[in-house]
Structure formats: structure tokens, C-alpha cells
MARLUMMAR-221425 format. One record per atom (N, C-alpha, C): residue number from 0; atom name; x, y, z. Coordinates in steps of 0.1 Angstrom, whole numbers, plus 2048, in hexadecimal, padded with zeros to 3 digits. Layout:
// residues N
{NUM "CA" {X Y Z}}
...
This chain:
// residues 139
{0 "N" {596 D5E 3E2}}
{0 "CA" {59B D52 3E8}}
{0 "C" {5A9 D51 3DF}}
{1 "N" {5B0 D4E 3EA}}
{1 "CA" {5C3 D4A 3E6}}
{1 "C" {5C1 D3C 3EA}}
{2 "N" {5C9 D3A 3D8}}
{2 "CA" {5CD D2B 3D6}}
{2 "C" {5D9 D23 3E1}}
{3 "N" {5DF D19 3E3}}
{3 "CA" {5E4 D12 3EA}}
{3 "C" {5E8 D08 3E3}}
{4 "N" {5F6 D06 3DB}}
{4 "CA" {5FB CF9 3D4}}
{4 "C" {601 CF0 3DE}}
{5 "N" {603 CE6 3D7}}
{5 "CA" {60D CD9 3E2}}
{5 "C" {60C CCF 3D0}}
{6 "N" {61C CCC 3CE}}
{6 "CA" {620 CC0 3C5}}
{6 "C" {623 CB7 3D0}}
{7 "N" {622 CA8 3C9}}
{7 "CA" {629 C9D 3CF}}
{7 "C" {627 C92 3C7}}
{8 "N" {630 C88 3C9}}
{8 "CA" {630 C7A 3C1}}
{8 "C" {623 C78 3C2}}
{9 "N" {621 C69 3B9}}
{9 "CA" {617 C68 3BA}}
{9 "C" {614 C59 3C2}}
{10 "N" {614 C5A 3CE}}
{10 "CA" {611 C51 3D9}}
{10 "C" {607 C50 3E1}}
{11 "N" {606 C46 3EC}}
{11 "CA" {5F9 C4B 3FC}}
{11 "C" {601 C54 3FF}}
{12 "N" {60D C55 403}}
{12 "CA" {610 C61 40D}}
{12 "C" {60D C6F 409}}
{13 "N" {60C C72 3FC}}
{13 "CA" {60F C7B 3F5}}
{13 "C" {5FE C7F 3F5}}
{14 "N" {5F1 C71 3F5}}
{14 "CA" {5E5 C74 3F6}}
{14 "C" {5DF C79 403}}
{15 "N" {5E8 C73 410}}
{15 "CA" {5E3 C71 41A}}
{15 "C" {5E7 C88 41C}}
{16 "N" {5F3 C8D 41A}}
{16 "CA" {5F3 C96 41C}}
{16 "C" {5ED CA5 415}}
{17 "N" {5ED C9E 409}}
{17 "CA" {5E2 CA6 403}}
{17 "C" {5CD CA8 40C}}
{18 "N" {5CB C9F 40D}}
{18 "CA" {5C3 C9F 416}}
{18 "C" {5C3 CA6 421}}
{19 "N" {5CE CA3 428}}
{19 "CA" {5CE CA8 434}}
{19 "C" {5CE CB9 436}}
{20 "N" {5D2 CC0 426}}
{20 "CA" {5D5 CCE 423}}
{20 "C" {5C8 CD2 419}}
{21 "N" {5C6 CC8 41E}}
{21 "CA" {5B2 CCE 414}}
{21 "C" {5A7 CD1 425}}
{22 "N" {5AA CC1 42B}}
{22 "CA" {5A5 CC6 432}}
{22 "C" {5AD CD3 43F}}
{23 "N" {5B3 CD6 444}}
{23 "CA" {5B8 CE0 446}}
{23 "C" {5B6 CEC 443}}
{24 "N" {5B4 CF0 437}}
{24 "CA" {5B5 CFA 431}}
{24 "C" {5A7 CFD 435}}
{25 "N" {598 CF4 430}}
{25 "CA" {587 CF3 42E}}
{25 "C" {587 CF2 43C}}
{26 "N" {58A CEF 448}}
{26 "CA" {589 CEF 459}}
{26 "C" {589 D04 45B}}
{27 "N" {599 D05 459}}
{27 "CA" {5A1 D10 458}}
{27 "C" {590 D1C 453}}
{28 "N" {58A D1A 44A}}
{28 "CA" {57E D25 43F}}
{28 "C" {573 D1F 448}}
{29 "N" {56F D16 44B}}
{29 "CA" {562 D12 450}}
{29 "C" {55E D0A 449}}
{30 "N" {564 D02 441}}
{30 "CA" {557 D04 433}}
{30 "C" {553 CF6 438}}
{31 "N" {544 CF7 437}}
{31 "CA" {536 CF1 43D}}
{31 "C" {537 CE2 434}}
{32 "N" {541 CDF 426}}
{32 "CA" {53E CCF 425}}
{32 "C" {54A CC7 424}}
{33 "N" {54E CCC 430}}
{33 "CA" {562 CC6 42D}}
{33 "C" {561 CB4 42A}}
{34 "N" {55D CAC 430}}
{34 "CA" {55A CA5 42F}}
{34 "C" {558 C9E 425}}
{35 "N" {54E CA0 41E}}
{35 "CA" {54D C9F 410}}
{35 "C" {54F C9F 404}}
{36 "N" {554 CAA 405}}
{36 "CA" {563 CB1 3F9}}
{36 "C" {56F CA9 3FF}}
{37 "N" {572 CA8 40B}}
{37 "CA" {584 CA0 407}}
{37 "C" {580 C92 408}}
{38 "N" {572 C8E 405}}
{38 "CA" {572 C7F 400}}
{38 "C" {570 C81 3F4}}
{39 "N" {56F C8C 3EE}}
{39 "CA" {56D C8B 3DA}}
{39 "C" {577 C8C 3D8}}
{40 "N" {585 C94 3E0}}
{40 "CA" {592 C9A 3DE}}
{40 "C" {599 C8C 3E1}}
{41 "N" {592 C84 3EA}}
{41 "CA" {59B C75 3E9}}
{41 "C" {599 C70 3DE}}
{42 "N" {590 C69 3D9}}
{42 "CA" {58F C64 3CA}}
{42 "C" {597 C6D 3BE}}
{43 "N" {594 C75 3C1}}
{43 "CA" {599 C7E 3B3}}
{43 "C" {5AB C7B 3B7}}
{44 "N" {5B1 C7B 3C5}}
{44 "CA" {5C0 C7D 3C7}}
{44 "C" {5C1 C6D 3C1}}
{45 "N" {5BA C65 3C7}}
{45 "CA" {5BD C56 3C1}}
{45 "C" {5BD C53 3B1}}
{46 "N" {5B3 C58 3A9}}
{46 "CA" {5B3 C59 39A}}
{46 "C" {5BF C59 39B}}
{47 "N" {5C6 C67 39B}}
{47 "CA" {5D0 C72 398}}
{47 "C" {5DD C65 399}}
{48 "N" {5E3 C65 3A4}}
{48 "CA" {5EE C5B 3A3}}
{48 "C" {5E7 C4F 3A3}}
{49 "N" {5DB C48 39D}}
{49 "CA" {5DC C3C 395}}
{49 "C" {5E2 C3B 387}}
{50 "N" {5D9 C47 385}}
{50 "CA" {5DA C49 377}}
{50 "C" {5EC C4F 371}}
{51 "N" {5F6 C4F 380}}
{51 "CA" {600 C55 37B}}
{51 "C" {608 C4A 37F}}
{52 "N" {606 C41 386}}
{52 "CA" {604 C34 386}}
{52 "C" {608 C2C 377}}
{53 "N" {5FA C2C 373}}
{53 "CA" {5FD C26 367}}
{53 "C" {602 C2B 358}}
{54 "N" {605 C39 35A}}
{54 "CA" {605 C3D 34F}}
{54 "C" {619 C3F 351}}
{55 "N" {622 C3D 35B}}
{55 "CA" {62F C3C 35E}}
{55 "C" {635 C35 36B}}
{56 "N" {62F C2E 36C}}
{56 "CA" {630 C20 377}}
{56 "C" {633 C27 384}}
{57 "N" {638 C1E 388}}
{57 "CA" {640 C1C 39B}}
{57 "C" {649 C2A 399}}
{58 "N" {64C C37 38F}}
{58 "CA" {659 C42 38F}}
{58 "C" {64F C4D 399}}
{59 "N" {659 C56 39B}}
{59 "CA" {652 C5E 3A1}}
{59 "C" {64D C6F 39E}}
{60 "N" {65B C6D 396}}
{60 "CA" {65C C75 387}}
{60 "C" {64F C80 388}}
{61 "N" {646 C78 389}}
{61 "CA" {63E C82 380}}
{61 "C" {62B C83 38C}}
{62 "N" {635 C90 38E}}
{62 "CA" {62A C92 39E}}
{62 "C" {618 C94 39A}}
{63 "N" {610 C96 3A5}}
{63 "CA" {602 C98 3A5}}
{63 "C" {607 CA8 3A8}}
{64 "N" {5F9 CAC 3A7}}
{64 "CA" {5FE CBD 3B1}}
{64 "C" {5EB CBD 3B5}}
{65 "N" {5EA CC3 3C2}}
{65 "CA" {5D8 CCB 3C5}}
{65 "C" {5DC CDF 3C1}}
{66 "N" {5D6 CE9 3C1}}
{66 "CA" {5D1 CED 3C6}}
{66 "C" {5C2 CF1 3C9}}
{67 "N" {5C4 CF5 3D8}}
{67 "CA" {5B9 CFD 3DE}}
{67 "C" {5B1 D08 3E3}}
{68 "N" {5A8 D10 3E2}}
{68 "CA" {5A4 D1A 3E5}}
{68 "C" {596 D18 3EA}}
{69 "N" {592 D21 3F8}}
{69 "CA" {588 D1B 3FE}}
{69 "C" {588 D28 401}}
{70 "N" {576 D2A 403}}
{70 "CA" {576 D34 415}}
{70 "C" {56B D2F 415}}
{71 "N" {55C D34 41F}}
{71 "CA" {550 D2D 428}}
{71 "C" {54B D2A 41B}}
{72 "N" {549 D2F 412}}
{72 "CA" {538 D2E 405}}
{72 "C" {53D D29 3F9}}
{73 "N" {54D D27 3F8}}
{73 "CA" {556 D1C 3ED}}
{73 "C" {55F D17 3EC}}
{74 "N" {561 D0E 3E7}}
{74 "CA" {56E D03 3E8}}
{74 "C" {574 CFF 3D9}}
{75 "N" {57E D05 3D3}}
{75 "CA" {582 CFE 3C6}}
{75 "C" {58C CF5 3CB}}
{76 "N" {58F CE9 3C7}}
{76 "CA" {59A CE0 3C8}}
{76 "C" {59B CD7 3B8}}
{77 "N" {5AB CDD 3B4}}
{77 "CA" {5B2 CD7 3A5}}
{77 "C" {5BC CCE 3AD}}
{78 "N" {5BA CC0 3A2}}
{78 "CA" {5C5 CB4 3A1}}
{78 "C" {5C8 CB4 399}}
{79 "N" {5D5 CB0 391}}
{79 "CA" {5DA CB0 387}}
{79 "C" {5E3 CA7 387}}
{80 "N" {5E5 CA4 37B}}
{80 "CA" {5EE C99 373}}
{80 "C" {5F4 C99 36F}}
{81 "N" {600 C92 364}}
{81 "CA" {605 C93 35C}}
{81 "C" {605 C85 352}}
{82 "N" {5FA C7C 356}}
{82 "CA" {5F3 C6F 353}}
{82 "C" {5ED C6E 344}}
{83 "N" {5EC C7C 33E}}
{83 "CA" {5E8 C7B 335}}
{83 "C" {5D8 C80 330}}
{84 "N" {5D2 C81 339}}
{84 "CA" {5C3 C7E 335}}
{84 "C" {5B6 C79 33A}}
{85 "N" {5AD C78 338}}
{85 "CA" {5A8 C6E 33E}}
{85 "C" {59A C68 32F}}
{86 "N" {597 C5B 335}}
{86 "CA" {593 C59 323}}
{86 "C" {586 C5C 321}}
{87 "N" {580 C59 314}}
{87 "CA" {577 C5E 30F}}
{87 "C" {56B C5B 315}}
{88 "N" {570 C4E 31F}}
{88 "CA" {566 C41 321}}
{88 "C" {55E C45 332}}
{89 "N" {56B C48 337}}
{89 "CA" {56C C51 346}}
{89 "C" {564 C5C 341}}
{90 "N" {568 C65 33C}}
{90 "CA" {561 C72 339}}
{90 "C" {54C C6D 33C}}
{91 "N" {54A C66 334}}
{91 "CA" {53C C64 32E}}
{91 "C" {537 C60 339}}
{92 "N" {540 C54 33F}}
{92 "CA" {537 C54 34C}}
{92 "C" {535 C5B 356}}
{93 "N" {53E C66 357}}
{93 "CA" {53E C70 35E}}
{93 "C" {531 C77 35D}}
{94 "N" {52E C80 34E}}
{94 "CA" {521 C84 34B}}
{94 "C" {517 C7D 348}}
{95 "N" {51A C71 347}}
{95 "CA" {503 C64 342}}
{95 "C" {505 C5C 355}}
{96 "N" {509 C57 358}}
{96 "CA" {50E C4E 363}}
{96 "C" {509 C57 36E}}
{97 "N" {504 C4B 379}}
{97 "CA" {4F8 C4D 383}}
{97 "C" {502 C44 38C}}
{98 "N" {503 C47 398}}
{98 "CA" {50A C41 3A3}}
{98 "C" {506 C32 3A3}}
{99 "N" {4FB C31 3A8}}
{99 "CA" {4F6 C21 3A7}}
{99 "C" {4FF C1B 39A}}
{100 "N" {4FD C1F 38A}}
{100 "CA" {504 C1A 385}}
{100 "C" {511 C0F 387}}
{101 "N" {51D C1E 38F}}
{101 "CA" {526 C1C 38F}}
{101 "C" {527 C0D 3A1}}
{102 "N" {520 C10 3A4}}
{102 "CA" {521 C06 3B4}}
{102 "C" {525 BF5 3AC}}
{103 "N" {51E BF1 3A3}}
{103 "CA" {51F BE3 3A0}}
{103 "C" {52D BDE 396}}
{104 "N" {537 BEF 393}}
{104 "CA" {542 BE9 388}}
{104 "C" {54D BEC 395}}
{105 "N" {556 BE3 38C}}
{105 "CA" {562 BDF 391}}
{105 "C" {569 BED 394}}
{106 "N" {56A BF6 38E}}
{106 "CA" {572 C02 38F}}
{106 "C" {56E C08 388}}
{107 "N" {56F C19 38B}}
{107 "CA" {569 C22 386}}
{107 "C" {55C C2B 38B}}
{108 "N" {560 C2A 397}}
{108 "CA" {555 C32 3A2}}
{108 "C" {55A C3C 3A8}}
{109 "N" {561 C40 3A9}}
{109 "CA" {569 C4D 3B1}}
{109 "C" {569 C5A 3A5}}
{110 "N" {565 C59 39B}}
{110 "CA" {564 C67 392}}
{110 "C" {551 C68 393}}
{111 "N" {549 C5D 391}}
{111 "CA" {538 C60 39A}}
{111 "C" {53C C64 3A6}}
{112 "N" {543 C60 3B2}}
{112 "CA" {53F C65 3BE}}
{112 "C" {54C C70 3BE}}
{113 "N" {54F C75 3BB}}
{113 "CA" {551 C84 3B5}}
{113 "C" {547 C8A 3B4}}
{114 "N" {542 C83 3A7}}
{114 "CA" {534 C8D 3A2}}
{114 "C" {52D C91 3AB}}
{115 "N" {528 C8B 3B1}}
{115 "CA" {51B C84 3B6}}
{115 "C" {520 C87 3C8}}
{116 "N" {52A C8E 3CC}}
{116 "CA" {52E C94 3D5}}
{116 "C" {535 CA6 3D6}}
{117 "N" {52F CA8 3C9}}
{117 "CA" {53D CB7 3C5}}
{117 "C" {530 CBD 3C3}}
{118 "N" {530 CCC 3C2}}
{118 "CA" {524 CD4 3B8}}
{118 "C" {528 CD9 3AC}}
{119 "N" {538 CD7 3A7}}
{119 "CA" {535 CD7 398}}
{119 "C" {547 CD0 393}}
{120 "N" {54A CC7 38D}}
{120 "CA" {555 CBF 388}}
{120 "C" {553 CC0 376}}
{121 "N" {564 CC6 378}}
{121 "CA" {568 CC1 36B}}
{121 "C" {57A CC2 365}}
{122 "N" {57B CBD 35D}}
{122 "CA" {586 CC1 35B}}
{122 "C" {58E CC5 350}}
{123 "N" {59C CC7 353}}
{123 "CA" {5A0 CD5 34C}}
{123 "C" {5AD CC7 342}}
{124 "N" {5B2 CC8 336}}
{124 "CA" {5BD CC0 330}}
{124 "C" {5C2 CD1 32B}}
{125 "N" {5D1 CCA 32B}}
{125 "CA" {5D8 CD5 322}}
{125 "C" {5E9 CC7 321}}
{126 "N" {5E9 CC3 315}}
{126 "CA" {5F3 CB7 312}}
{126 "C" {5F1 CB0 31B}}
{127 "N" {5FB CA9 326}}
{127 "CA" {5FA C9C 32A}}
{127 "C" {5F3 CA3 339}}
{128 "N" {5F1 CAC 33E}}
{128 "CA" {5ED CB1 346}}
{128 "C" {5DC CB4 34A}}
{129 "N" {5D7 CA8 353}}
{129 "CA" {5CA CA8 355}}
{129 "C" {5C7 CB1 363}}
{130 "N" {5BA CB6 361}}
{130 "CA" {5B7 CBD 36F}}
{130 "C" {5A9 CBD 372}}
{131 "N" {5A6 CB4 380}}
{131 "CA" {59B CB8 382}}
{131 "C" {599 CC0 38E}}
{132 "N" {590 CC7 389}}
{132 "CA" {589 CD3 390}}
{132 "C" {579 CCE 39A}}
{133 "N" {57D CCF 3A6}}
{133 "CA" {570 CCC 3AC}}
{133 "C" {56D CD3 3B7}}
{134 "N" {561 CDA 3B3}}
{134 "CA" {55D CE5 3BA}}
{134 "C" {54C CE6 3C4}}
{135 "N" {54F CE8 3D2}}
{135 "CA" {542 CE2 3D8}}
{135 "C" {542 CF1 3E3}}
{136 "N" {532 CF8 3DD}}
{136 "CA" {52D D00 3E8}}
{136 "C" {52D CFF 3F8}}
{137 "N" {531 D06 3FE}}
{137 "CA" {52C D05 40C}}
{137 "C" {525 D0D 411}}
{138 "N" {520 D0E 423}}
{138 "CA" {51E D13 428}}
{138 "C" {50A D17 41E}}
């Protein structure tokens, strides 16, 4: 699989563009779970934008990025930001929490939705750079 990567400012327009890019790539390879994967990607992009805004305010100087590789049988999406990582509480919720637990909470459902929609979800943290990796098998 070949990777396609794009960087953009942490804005709603970037989320829309990145989702559209993912959709075109997944449809091009006839990926069978495009809508489920795009829902997970949307949640990941929202988290990256929100984390970046919390860490740096409204400045657009700290882009988020997306990397996409897909064929009919497997898609991997990597969403990165430089907002300093994910909290231990959020990681614990991802590992032990269920979707039903999160439905009553004010926030924090995104990670659990991603976990529910994807086949594999994990993070890589290097310095301030955090990458969410979402894998989904198709067909």
C-alpha cells in the first residue's frame, strides 16, 4: 500500500478536507467499510483539532496531519498533532471502558467510538507528537 499524506491547520475546514480525501481514496480501492471508518476518522480529527487548540490557542501555526493507506482488504489512517499527547485517564478509558459507559458522559466518547468502529486502535507518542492509528479490515 502506498501512503498519501496531507497537513493542514487545526480548523473545521481541514477536517472536512481530510474526510473528503479519505473518502475518495477508500472509494477508489472499493473499501467495504468506508462509512464506518470515516466516522472513526471524523472523531479522531475532532480530537486532534481540539487538543491543538487547547495546547496552542487559536493559532494556526501547529498543523495536524493525516496519512492514509488502503486497498480493498485493509485501510490504515494515521492522524497526528503536536499537542503533547493523550492523558493517562483517556488511555485508560480507551482500554477498559465500554461504549455504554461513555454515552452518559459530557465528553470523551470519541475515543470509545473509534475503538468500537475500528479493528485496531493505538497511539504512538514521540515528544509532543501524538499519532492516532486506526486500522480497519475490509471485504
